[in-house]
VEXGUTI-169766 format. One record per residue (C-alpha): z, y, x. Coordinates in steps of 0.2 Angstrom, whole numbers, padded with zeros to 4 digits, always signed. Layout:
N
(pt (Z Y X))
...
//
This chain:
542
(pt (+0381 +0889 +0682))
(pt (+0370 +0902 +0688))
(pt (+0369 +0909 +0670))
(pt (+0385 +0909 +0663))
(pt (+0382 +0918 +0649))
(pt (+0368 +0908 +0643))
(pt (+0380 +0892 +0647))
(pt (+0395 +0901 +0635))
(pt (+0382 +0904 +0621))
(pt (+0374 +0886 +0622))
(pt (+0392 +0879 +0623))
(pt (+0398 +0889 +0609))
(pt (+0383 +0884 +0599))
(pt (+0385 +0865 +0602))
(pt (+0404 +0867 +0597))
(pt (+0399 +0874 +0580))
(pt (+0385 +0862 +0577))
(pt (+0398 +0847 +0578))
(pt (+0410 +0855 +0564))
(pt (+0410 +0847 +0549))
(pt (+0408 +0859 +0535))
(pt (+0408 +0846 +0520))
(pt (+0426 +0841 +0523))
(pt (+0442 +0851 +0515))
(pt (+0451 +0858 +0529))
(pt (+0469 +0866 +0529))
(pt (+0478 +0880 +0540))
(pt (+0480 +0897 +0540))
(pt (+0462 +0908 +0542))
(pt (+0466 +0918 +0557))
(pt (+0456 +0918 +0575))
(pt (+0470 +0907 +0583))
(pt (+0463 +0892 +0573))
(pt (+0445 +0894 +0570))
(pt (+0442 +0875 +0567))
(pt (+0452 +0875 +0552))
(pt (+0453 +0892 +0545))
(pt (+0437 +0901 +0548))
(pt (+0428 +0884 +0546))
(pt (+0437 +0881 +0529))
(pt (+0431 +0900 +0524))
(pt (+0412 +0896 +0529))
(pt (+0414 +0879 +0519))
(pt (+0421 +0891 +0503))
(pt (+0407 +0903 +0504))
(pt (+0419 +0916 +0508))
(pt (+0413 +0919 +0526))
(pt (+0393 +0918 +0532))
(pt (+0390 +0904 +0544))
(pt (+0379 +0916 +0554))
(pt (+0394 +0929 +0554))
(pt (+0408 +0915 +0562))
(pt (+0394 +0913 +0575))
(pt (+0392 +0930 +0579))
(pt (+0412 +0933 +0581))
(pt (+0413 +0918 +0592))
(pt (+0399 +0927 +0603))
(pt (+0407 +0943 +0603))
(pt (+0425 +0936 +0608))
(pt (+0416 +0926 +0622))
(pt (+0408 +0944 +0629))
(pt (+0391 +0941 +0622))
(pt (+0383 +0955 +0613))
(pt (+0376 +0949 +0597))
(pt (+0369 +0955 +0580))
(pt (+0368 +0946 +0565))
(pt (+0351 +0947 +0555))
(pt (+0346 +0947 +0536))
(pt (+0330 +0942 +0530))
(pt (+0322 +0928 +0521))
(pt (+0314 +0911 +0526))
(pt (+0301 +0898 +0522))
(pt (+0310 +0881 +0515))
(pt (+0300 +0864 +0517))
(pt (+0294 +0866 +0498))
(pt (+0287 +0882 +0500))
(pt (+0269 +0887 +0494))
(pt (+0260 +0904 +0498))
(pt (+0259 +0905 +0478))
(pt (+0277 +0906 +0477))
(pt (+0280 +0919 +0490))
(pt (+0289 +0931 +0480))
(pt (+0304 +0920 +0477))
(pt (+0309 +0915 +0495))
(pt (+0328 +0911 +0499))
(pt (+0338 +0923 +0508))
(pt (+0345 +0919 +0525))
(pt (+0356 +0926 +0541))
(pt (+0353 +0923 +0559))
(pt (+0358 +0928 +0576))
(pt (+0350 +0939 +0591))
(pt (+0360 +0937 +0607))
(pt (+0357 +0948 +0622))
(pt (+0354 +0938 +0636))
(pt (+0344 +0940 +0654))
(pt (+0341 +0960 +0648))
(pt (+0332 +0955 +0631))
(pt (+0336 +0949 +0614))
(pt (+0335 +0931 +0609))
(pt (+0335 +0923 +0593))
(pt (+0346 +0909 +0587))
(pt (+0344 +0900 +0570))
(pt (+0362 +0893 +0566))
(pt (+0358 +0886 +0550))
(pt (+0345 +0875 +0557))
(pt (+0352 +0871 +0574))
(pt (+0367 +0863 +0567))
(pt (+0363 +0850 +0556))
(pt (+0367 +0832 +0549))
(pt (+0350 +0828 +0542))
(pt (+0339 +0815 +0551))
(pt (+0323 +0822 +0562))
(pt (+0309 +0813 +0567))
(pt (+0305 +0821 +0581))
(pt (+0322 +0829 +0587))
(pt (+0323 +0837 +0604))
(pt (+0338 +0836 +0612))
(pt (+0335 +0845 +0629))
(pt (+0324 +0861 +0630))
(pt (+0307 +0851 +0635))
(pt (+0294 +0846 +0625))
(pt (+0287 +0832 +0636))
(pt (+0301 +0820 +0631))
(pt (+0306 +0818 +0613))
(pt (+0318 +0804 +0604))
(pt (+0323 +0799 +0586))
(pt (+0339 +0804 +0579))
(pt (+0345 +0788 +0570))
(pt (+0362 +0794 +0567))
(pt (+0371 +0802 +0554))
(pt (+0382 +0812 +0563))
(pt (+0379 +0831 +0568))
(pt (+0365 +0836 +0578))
(pt (+0360 +0850 +0590))
(pt (+0342 +0855 +0586))
(pt (+0336 +0864 +0602))
(pt (+0321 +0871 +0593))
(pt (+0330 +0884 +0583))
(pt (+0340 +0889 +0599))
(pt (+0333 +0904 +0609))
(pt (+0317 +0903 +0599))
(pt (+0302 +0909 +0604))
(pt (+0298 +0926 +0591))
(pt (+0280 +0920 +0591))
(pt (+0286 +0905 +0582))
(pt (+0301 +0910 +0574))
(pt (+0290 +0924 +0563))
(pt (+0282 +0908 +0553))
(pt (+0298 +0905 +0545))
(pt (+0310 +0919 +0547))
(pt (+0306 +0937 +0541))
(pt (+0319 +0950 +0544))
(pt (+0323 +0963 +0534))
(pt (+0322 +0976 +0547))
(pt (+0304 +0975 +0557))
(pt (+0312 +0977 +0574))
(pt (+0320 +0961 +0575))
(pt (+0305 +0951 +0573))
(pt (+0305 +0956 +0593))
(pt (+0284 +0957 +0592))
(pt (+0274 +0969 +0600))
(pt (+0266 +0971 +0583))
(pt (+0277 +0967 +0569))
(pt (+0270 +0958 +0555))
(pt (+0268 +0964 +0537))
(pt (+0276 +0954 +0523))
(pt (+0258 +0949 +0516))
(pt (+0253 +0944 +0535))
(pt (+0268 +0934 +0536))
(pt (+0266 +0925 +0518))
(pt (+0249 +0920 +0524))
(pt (+0253 +0911 +0540))
(pt (+0249 +0892 +0541))
(pt (+0264 +0882 +0535))
(pt (+0270 +0874 +0551))
(pt (+0282 +0860 +0556))
(pt (+0293 +0863 +0569))
(pt (+0287 +0847 +0578))
(pt (+0269 +0857 +0580))
(pt (+0276 +0868 +0593))
(pt (+0289 +0854 +0600))
(pt (+0275 +0844 +0605))
(pt (+0267 +0859 +0616))
(pt (+0253 +0863 +0602))
(pt (+0244 +0880 +0599))
(pt (+0234 +0885 +0585))
(pt (+0217 +0895 +0593))
(pt (+0207 +0896 +0577))
(pt (+0212 +0908 +0563))
(pt (+0231 +0909 +0561))
(pt (+0231 +0910 +0543))
(pt (+0235 +0898 +0529))
(pt (+0220 +0903 +0517))
(pt (+0204 +0899 +0525))
(pt (+0188 +0904 +0520))
(pt (+0171 +0894 +0524))
(pt (+0154 +0900 +0531))
(pt (+0140 +0893 +0521))
(pt (+0152 +0879 +0519))
(pt (+0160 +0874 +0535))
(pt (+0178 +0877 +0542))
(pt (+0184 +0874 +0558))
(pt (+0202 +0873 +0566))
(pt (+0205 +0872 +0584))
(pt (+0221 +0868 +0592))
(pt (+0224 +0868 +0609))
(pt (+0237 +0856 +0618))
(pt (+0247 +0858 +0635))
(pt (+0236 +0850 +0649))
(pt (+0248 +0836 +0654))
(pt (+0251 +0832 +0635))
(pt (+0235 +0830 +0631))
(pt (+0234 +0811 +0633))
(pt (+0250 +0807 +0626))
(pt (+0250 +0812 +0607))
(pt (+0238 +0808 +0593))
(pt (+0233 +0819 +0580))
(pt (+0224 +0814 +0562))
(pt (+0222 +0825 +0545))
(pt (+0220 +0823 +0528))
(pt (+0209 +0833 +0516))
(pt (+0209 +0833 +0497))
(pt (+0200 +0844 +0484))
(pt (+0213 +0853 +0474))
(pt (+0202 +0863 +0462))
(pt (+0183 +0861 +0459))
(pt (+0173 +0875 +0454))
(pt (+0156 +0871 +0457))
(pt (+0143 +0861 +0448))
(pt (+0143 +0841 +0453))
(pt (+0128 +0830 +0456))
(pt (+0127 +0812 +0461))
(pt (+0129 +0814 +0478))
(pt (+0144 +0825 +0476))
(pt (+0153 +0816 +0463))
(pt (+0154 +0803 +0478))
(pt (+0158 +0814 +0494))
(pt (+0173 +0821 +0484))
(pt (+0182 +0803 +0483))
(pt (+0198 +0805 +0494))
(pt (+0192 +0792 +0507))
(pt (+0174 +0799 +0508))
(pt (+0182 +0817 +0511))
(pt (+0188 +0811 +0527))
(pt (+0172 +0807 +0533))
(pt (+0165 +0824 +0532))
(pt (+0178 +0831 +0545))
(pt (+0175 +0827 +0565))
(pt (+0190 +0827 +0572))
(pt (+0182 +0830 +0591))
(pt (+0193 +0830 +0606))
(pt (+0188 +0838 +0622))
(pt (+0202 +0836 +0636))
(pt (+0216 +0846 +0629))
(pt (+0208 +0853 +0613))
(pt (+0206 +0846 +0596))
(pt (+0190 +0854 +0584))
(pt (+0192 +0850 +0565))
(pt (+0174 +0853 +0560))
(pt (+0174 +0852 +0542))
(pt (+0159 +0853 +0529))
(pt (+0163 +0855 +0511))
(pt (+0151 +0846 +0498))
(pt (+0156 +0856 +0483))
(pt (+0164 +0873 +0480))
(pt (+0181 +0875 +0477))
(pt (+0199 +0875 +0485))
(pt (+0204 +0861 +0498))
(pt (+0219 +0856 +0505))
(pt (+0222 +0851 +0523))
(pt (+0236 +0843 +0531))
(pt (+0236 +0839 +0550))
(pt (+0247 +0825 +0556))
(pt (+0255 +0820 +0574))
(pt (+0263 +0805 +0583))
(pt (+0269 +0801 +0600))
(pt (+0266 +0782 +0597))
(pt (+0253 +0781 +0585))
(pt (+0264 +0773 +0572))
(pt (+0275 +0787 +0565))
(pt (+0264 +0801 +0560))
(pt (+0272 +0816 +0552))
(pt (+0264 +0832 +0546))
(pt (+0263 +0847 +0558))
(pt (+0254 +0861 +0550))
(pt (+0246 +0863 +0532))
(pt (+0231 +0874 +0526))
(pt (+0222 +0878 +0511))
(pt (+0201 +0881 +0512))
(pt (+0191 +0890 +0499))
(pt (+0174 +0886 +0498))
(pt (+0162 +0899 +0488))
(pt (+0146 +0889 +0495))
(pt (+0144 +0872 +0498))
(pt (+0136 +0864 +0513))
(pt (+0120 +0858 +0508))
(pt (+0115 +0847 +0521))
(pt (+0132 +0837 +0519))
(pt (+0132 +0819 +0526))
(pt (+0148 +0806 +0528))
(pt (+0149 +0800 +0543))
(pt (+0146 +0781 +0546))
(pt (+0166 +0778 +0547))
(pt (+0182 +0788 +0548))
(pt (+0190 +0783 +0566))
(pt (+0206 +0791 +0559))
(pt (+0219 +0793 +0574))
(pt (+0205 +0789 +0586))
(pt (+0195 +0802 +0582))
(pt (+0180 +0808 +0592))
(pt (+0181 +0809 +0611))
(pt (+0194 +0800 +0623))
(pt (+0212 +0802 +0622))
(pt (+0228 +0793 +0620))
(pt (+0218 +0777 +0610))
(pt (+0208 +0776 +0625))
(pt (+0222 +0776 +0637))
(pt (+0231 +0765 +0626))
(pt (+0216 +0752 +0626))
(pt (+0214 +0752 +0645))
(pt (+0199 +0765 +0646))
(pt (+0204 +0777 +0660))
(pt (+0195 +0792 +0667))
(pt (+0179 +0795 +0656))
(pt (+0164 +0801 +0662))
(pt (+0162 +0810 +0645))
(pt (+0177 +0820 +0641))
(pt (+0169 +0827 +0625))
(pt (+0167 +0820 +0607))
(pt (+0150 +0827 +0604))
(pt (+0133 +0827 +0614))
(pt (+0117 +0831 +0610))
(pt (+0104 +0818 +0617))
(pt (+0086 +0817 +0617))
(pt (+0076 +0803 +0606))
(pt (+0074 +0788 +0617))
(pt (+0083 +0791 +0632))
(pt (+0097 +0783 +0638))
(pt (+0114 +0790 +0638))
(pt (+0129 +0782 +0649))
(pt (+0148 +0783 +0645))
(pt (+0160 +0776 +0659))
(pt (+0177 +0772 +0661))
(pt (+0188 +0766 +0674))
(pt (+0197 +0751 +0668))
(pt (+0216 +0750 +0671))
(pt (+0220 +0738 +0686))
(pt (+0232 +0727 +0676))
(pt (+0220 +0723 +0664))
(pt (+0203 +0722 +0674))
(pt (+0202 +0704 +0673))
(pt (+0207 +0702 +0654))
(pt (+0199 +0715 +0646))
(pt (+0182 +0713 +0634))
(pt (+0174 +0730 +0629))
(pt (+0162 +0729 +0614))
(pt (+0152 +0744 +0607))
(pt (+0142 +0748 +0590))
(pt (+0130 +0761 +0587))
(pt (+0128 +0766 +0567))
(pt (+0120 +0780 +0556))
(pt (+0123 +0786 +0540))
(pt (+0107 +0783 +0528))
(pt (+0104 +0787 +0509))
(pt (+0106 +0767 +0506))
(pt (+0122 +0767 +0517))
(pt (+0127 +0763 +0534))
(pt (+0113 +0757 +0547))
(pt (+0119 +0747 +0563))
(pt (+0109 +0747 +0579))
(pt (+0115 +0732 +0588))
(pt (+0100 +0731 +0601))
(pt (+0101 +0749 +0605))
(pt (+0120 +0749 +0614))
(pt (+0126 +0737 +0630))
(pt (+0143 +0737 +0637))
(pt (+0145 +0731 +0654))
(pt (+0161 +0727 +0664))
(pt (+0160 +0728 +0681))
(pt (+0176 +0719 +0686))
(pt (+0174 +0721 +0705))
(pt (+0173 +0741 +0702))
(pt (+0185 +0740 +0688))
(pt (+0174 +0749 +0677))
(pt (+0164 +0748 +0662))
(pt (+0147 +0757 +0656))
(pt (+0141 +0758 +0640))
(pt (+0121 +0762 +0638))
(pt (+0115 +0768 +0621))
(pt (+0096 +0770 +0618))
(pt (+0094 +0784 +0606))
(pt (+0083 +0775 +0591))
(pt (+0077 +0790 +0583))
(pt (+0082 +0807 +0575))
(pt (+0099 +0812 +0568))
(pt (+0118 +0810 +0569))
(pt (+0123 +0793 +0578))
(pt (+0140 +0786 +0579))
(pt (+0145 +0777 +0594))
(pt (+0162 +0766 +0592))
(pt (+0170 +0757 +0607))
(pt (+0181 +0743 +0606))
(pt (+0193 +0735 +0619))
(pt (+0201 +0717 +0616))
(pt (+0215 +0710 +0625))
(pt (+0227 +0697 +0625))
(pt (+0241 +0699 +0611))
(pt (+0254 +0692 +0622))
(pt (+0256 +0675 +0612))
(pt (+0255 +0658 +0619))
(pt (+0237 +0653 +0611))
(pt (+0231 +0670 +0621))
(pt (+0222 +0676 +0606))
(pt (+0215 +0692 +0608))
(pt (+0214 +0706 +0597))
(pt (+0200 +0720 +0595))
(pt (+0207 +0738 +0596))
(pt (+0194 +0753 +0592))
(pt (+0199 +0764 +0608))
(pt (+0186 +0779 +0608))
(pt (+0172 +0786 +0597))
(pt (+0157 +0799 +0600))
(pt (+0146 +0808 +0590))
(pt (+0128 +0809 +0597))
(pt (+0116 +0821 +0589))
(pt (+0096 +0818 +0593))
(pt (+0085 +0834 +0588))
(pt (+0070 +0838 +0594))
(pt (+0072 +0855 +0590))
(pt (+0086 +0857 +0602))
(pt (+0078 +0861 +0620))
(pt (+0085 +0851 +0636))
(pt (+0096 +0860 +0648))
(pt (+0085 +0870 +0660))
(pt (+0086 +0863 +0679))
(pt (+0076 +0864 +0695))
(pt (+0068 +0850 +0703))
(pt (+0080 +0850 +0717))
(pt (+0093 +0850 +0706))
(pt (+0086 +0835 +0695))
(pt (+0085 +0825 +0710))
(pt (+0102 +0828 +0716))
(pt (+0109 +0820 +0699))
(pt (+0097 +0807 +0702))
(pt (+0105 +0803 +0720))
(pt (+0123 +0806 +0712))
(pt (+0121 +0794 +0700))
(pt (+0113 +0780 +0712))
(pt (+0128 +0784 +0724))
(pt (+0139 +0779 +0708))
(pt (+0132 +0762 +0707))
(pt (+0133 +0759 +0726))
(pt (+0150 +0763 +0724))
(pt (+0154 +0769 +0742))
(pt (+0164 +0783 +0745))
(pt (+0154 +0791 +0760))
(pt (+0139 +0791 +0748))
(pt (+0148 +0798 +0733))
(pt (+0156 +0812 +0743))
(pt (+0138 +0816 +0751))
(pt (+0130 +0814 +0735))
(pt (+0142 +0827 +0728))
(pt (+0140 +0840 +0743))
(pt (+0120 +0840 +0738))
(pt (+0125 +0843 +0720))
(pt (+0136 +0858 +0727))
(pt (+0122 +0864 +0736))
(pt (+0109 +0865 +0723))
(pt (+0123 +0875 +0712))
(pt (+0128 +0861 +0701))
(pt (+0146 +0868 +0699))
(pt (+0161 +0856 +0702))
(pt (+0165 +0859 +0683))
(pt (+0149 +0848 +0678))
(pt (+0155 +0832 +0669))
(pt (+0145 +0821 +0681))
(pt (+0151 +0829 +0697))
(pt (+0168 +0829 +0689))
(pt (+0166 +0811 +0686))
(pt (+0160 +0807 +0704))
(pt (+0175 +0817 +0709))
(pt (+0186 +0806 +0699))
(pt (+0177 +0789 +0707))
(pt (+0178 +0796 +0725))
(pt (+0197 +0801 +0725))
(pt (+0199 +0783 +0717))
(pt (+0191 +0775 +0732))
(pt (+0201 +0787 +0743))
(pt (+0217 +0783 +0738))
(pt (+0213 +0765 +0738))
(pt (+0208 +0766 +0756))
(pt (+0224 +0774 +0760))
(pt (+0235 +0763 +0750))
(pt (+0227 +0748 +0758))
(pt (+0228 +0755 +0776))
(pt (+0245 +0760 +0775))
(pt (+0252 +0742 +0767))
(pt (+0242 +0735 +0783))
(pt (+0251 +0745 +0796))
(pt (+0267 +0744 +0790))
(pt (+0272 +0762 +0797))
(pt (+0286 +0771 +0789))
(pt (+0280 +0790 +0792))
(pt (+0262 +0784 +0783))
(pt (+0270 +0774 +0770))
(pt (+0279 +0790 +0765))
(pt (+0264 +0801 +0765))
(pt (+0253 +0789 +0756))
(pt (+0267 +0787 +0743))
(pt (+0269 +0805 +0741))
(pt (+0251 +0809 +0739))
(pt (+0248 +0794 +0726))
(pt (+0264 +0800 +0716))
(pt (+0258 +0818 +0713))
(pt (+0240 +0814 +0710))
(pt (+0233 +0814 +0693))
(pt (+0231 +0794 +0696))
(pt (+0248 +0788 +0697))
(pt (+0247 +0780 +0680))
(pt (+0233 +0770 +0688))
(pt (+0240 +0765 +0704))
(pt (+0258 +0762 +0696))
(pt (+0260 +0744 +0703))
(pt (+0255 +0750 +0719))
(pt (+0267 +0765 +0719))
(pt (+0281 +0750 +0716))
(pt (+0273 +0741 +0731))
(pt (+0274 +0755 +0742))
(pt (+0293 +0760 +0736))
(pt (+0297 +0742 +0741))
(pt (+0287 +0744 +0757))
(pt (+0297 +0759 +0761))
(pt (+0314 +0753 +0758))
(pt (+0311 +0739 +0770))
(pt (+0305 +0748 +0782))
(pt (+0320 +0760 +0781))
(pt (+0331 +0744 +0782))
(pt (+0323 +0737 +0797))
(pt (+0324 +0753 +0806))
(pt (+0342 +0754 +0803))
(pt (+0349 +0737 +0807))
(pt (+0336 +0729 +0817))
//
């Protein structure tokens, strides 16, 4: 109510979104009966839909402008850019600036896989009905997003600092609205046509930090046109399933990196998909890759991890593996050295979970497994799992981590599920990180403190690392900080529950709920909430 013009703008748009333009309406065509007259004229194409909305806004005292231009339909392909359909939309003046509304897209009766009913990308729902819907994405659009579909005849109505030329607009990636609704940003080259460098192409996508472990991404790559000469290897690699194994989807915290090696010259098409539950994947952006020179050292990964990708994400979280010691999906490791990956186990499955790991490498004759070089150890007392890998030689290795949990049936059958993968590269030409003797000693002390698992010991080891100029952003230090914070909160929760003091309960509950460990402590939060209510009742009535 503090923004009456915004409220009126939205209310009018919602009203219009509920009008049925497909049924014949009767009545005089005047401004006194818009639900009959003007809607009927719109239905008969005598009256532009956007023009109708502009009149409504003007009558409501909201400054608006009708904009004409072209847009990219779902079937759009850049080769057919000259035949884009014409459309019109609205700009309204709110809060001291012009903002864009696409009425033909806001008002729709179609089903929408990830329809956002409110202006947030944190909550999504399915539209299972057949009636009119209000698609908020196209209401007060971000100009940096709207330009991906809508190109006005007058450049000033792009509302961008630098207006795009028509050729630039036509070459933008083919986005779906879900890409932006899920809080994603393309940080690599913003072009539909990407050209390889020595047979390599990289696509980088960034997520909002709080949504990075709440969505799945996936991809599909296909060879559309081949212009190179085949050999025995390329004939095998261009098979669709094998092409997927030439792409490494590496996740590092909130960033996904699609690293593609192309086995032969030609044109490829790449589609990236997304899902909020791991089942219903929908396309969110498409690219076309041009390869003038193949990558000479193409080697397929041992397996295609599909939506799990490389690096911990939603699959690890769903599998009960939380707070990884290594957040990247790609690491360079030394030959014959031991590489250890650790996870905190979700509290409610510590006693039931089983974790297994496999290590594999692609060779000329196929895929070779190294069962004796990887070991998974579940420490139920600490609530952690450690995976120790001894690198058996040189080359590219794929570490796959599987979790097994009860499926909930009466016979308590356990189902194995892929939770996380890593790419490990052993190359003697890559020099080890330069460290001083004191830094090496500080890291060794930190690892020993994590094994001992005492809060004081871990905090002391972290302090020593910082003293010797090991940054707090270092993965080992970050992992130690995570363990220390879990131990600290666990101690505070235990003390609070034992002492039954209302002020302490409120303080501890607030700390845990606002921490990034709230999901891990969700059962403790419920217990603290019950205790708070009991203590409030006791204080009031006893």
